[in-house]
C-alpha positions as CSV (number, residue, x, y, z in Angstrom):
1,X,112.1,30.2,207.2
2,X,115.8,31.7,207.3
3,X,118.3,31.9,204.5
4,X,120.0,28.7,203.6
5,X,123.6,28.6,201.8
6,X,123.9,26.1,198.7
7,X,126.7,23.8,198.9
8,X,128.8,26.7,196.6
9,X,128.1,29.3,199.6
10,X,125.5,30.5,197.7
11,X,122.3,32.5,199.9
12,X,119.2,31.4,199.4
13,X,115.5,30.2,201.0
14,X,114.7,27.2,201.3
15,X,112.0,26.8,199.1
16,X,113.8,27.0,195.7
17,X,117.4,25.3,197.2
18,X,118.3,22.5,194.7
19,X,116.8,23.8,191.6
20,X,118.3,25.7,188.9
21,X,116.3,28.5,188.4
22,X,116.8,30.5,184.9
23,X,115.7,34.0,184.4
24,X,115.3,35.5,180.6
25,X,119.1,36.8,181.3
26,X,121.2,34.4,183.0
27,X,120.5,32.4,186.6
28,X,118.1,34.0,188.8
29,X,119.8,35.9,191.7
30,X,119.1,35.8,195.5
31,X,118.0,39.5,196.0
32,X,118.0,39.8,199.8
33,X,118.3,40.9,202.4
34,X,122.0,40.6,203.2
35,X,123.8,41.3,206.7
36,X,127.5,42.8,207.1
37,X,128.9,39.3,206.8
38,X,127.6,39.1,203.4
39,X,128.9,42.2,202.2
40,X,132.0,41.3,203.1
41,X,132.6,38.3,201.6
42,X,131.1,39.8,198.6
43,X,133.5,42.4,198.3
44,X,136.7,40.1,199.6
45,X,135.6,38.1,196.6
46,X,136.1,41.0,194.2
47,X,140.0,41.8,195.7
48,X,139.2,44.4,198.2
49,X,141.0,44.1,201.5
50,X,140.2,45.6,205.2
51,X,141.6,48.3,206.2
52,X,141.2,49.4,209.9
53,X,139.6,52.7,210.4
54,X,138.0,54.1,213.3
55,X,135.2,52.6,214.9
56,X,134.3,50.4,211.2
57,X,136.1,47.9,209.1
58,X,137.2,49.6,206.1
59,X,137.9,48.2,202.5
60,X,140.3,49.3,199.9
61,X,140.7,47.8,196.4
62,X,144.0,47.4,194.7
63,X,142.8,49.2,191.9
64,X,139.7,50.9,192.5
65,X,140.0,54.2,193.7
66,X,138.0,54.9,196.9
67,X,137.1,52.7,200.3
68,X,133.7,50.8,201.2
69,X,133.0,51.1,204.6
70,X,130.9,48.4,206.5
71,X,128.9,48.3,209.9
72,X,128.8,45.4,212.0
73,X,125.4,46.2,212.7
74,X,124.1,45.7,209.4
75,X,121.4,42.8,209.4
76,X,118.9,43.4,207.0
77,X,120.0,45.1,203.8
78,X,118.2,44.8,200.9
79,X,119.0,46.4,196.8
80,X,117.0,49.0,197.2
81,X,118.2,50.3,200.3
82,X,119.9,53.6,201.0
83,X,122.8,51.4,202.5
84,X,123.4,49.0,199.2
85,X,123.0,51.8,196.6
86,X,125.5,53.6,199.0
87,X,127.7,51.2,199.0
88,X,127.0,50.5,194.8
89,X,128.6,53.9,195.0
90,X,131.4,53.5,196.6
91,X,133.1,50.7,195.1
92,X,131.9,51.7,191.4
93,X,129.1,48.4,191.2
94,X,126.1,48.8,189.5
95,X,123.3,46.9,191.1
96,X,123.5,44.2,189.4
97,X,127.4,43.2,189.3
98,X,126.8,43.8,193.6
99,X,123.7,41.5,193.5
100,X,125.9,38.8,191.2
101,X,129.2,39.1,193.8
102,X,126.4,38.8,196.6
103,X,125.2,35.1,195.1
104,X,128.6,34.0,194.9
105,X,129.3,34.9,191.5
106,X,132.7,36.4,190.3
107,X,133.0,39.6,188.0
108,X,134.2,38.6,184.4
């Protein structure tokens, strides 16, 4: 079974769609795998803007330092993968913060 989207655009598996799942510290987050498109939407949600540079698309933030580079060929990025960790490092995110953005929940 593939990933589906809720009415809010959040990604989830069909088995738990429509159910409010609560963890100990808030709503339970979908943990991947994520595509390049999912990653792009998540960082755009936090204010990152696309800047063309070479073969890959880079994203710059108006107030944060550095850039995030995303390759369109990424199809299955999981939270433990070095690619996911690299995006966290480039963007200055904790793992949980990036998962929150990937689930369509803006950072405070």
